[in-house]
C-alpha angles and dihedrals in degrees: 000000000000092000091050091053090047091051092047092050091047092046093049095048096044100053127066113214103193144062127230124242126194123196130187130167144183142178115240117203095230134082117271093249091060094047093045088054088062098044102037099068088063088220093118088214089151094061118085093206091064114075100179141355135192135181105242099181131014136058093264141002090256096053111114107240093031117137121226127194113214118196114197128208091247090064096256123124135204130194111211133186122219106231102177140353132183125192089187097053094029101231139119131193124203135174130212108245104173140353135198090231123046108269115227091230134056094229142003126188117189128199123188112190130179126203129187117247093211098190094059108019088244128132128239108211122196125184118193127184124191110202126190116257093268093073111125126211089257089058093049093047092048090051090050093049093048093050092051091050090046090054089055091050092046093049091051093052093045097047097041 
């Protein structure tokens, strides 16, 4: 019985049983249609951290299942797959499939969702990322910082 208790304590302490979700949001002083026109193409042209994008598989950038290569200004690249998109609800979800540099997590699924602020014709933007349970605090904080910077870039493009 002692060895069983020892095993159960070890097992419980050595395995993480949850994933990590990050959530950031902002209000953009532009109507949802204008903001969606920047997000929907999945080219991230509005984000200063992304230097170039291309569709590597799929008939169009908006085709669910299409693969997109994102080249970042730091020289790294990600290949992401568009998992879902809604022109009615103004959201898209994509997952990171590969990276030129080893990612510090096993998986990352991102959702960018827009909502109308009806009283002011502004747009509420939310960006959620679900990381695998191996995400560290540093990964979560980096994701948070990059989202906040991305919102500033998106706002600048939409209000220009």
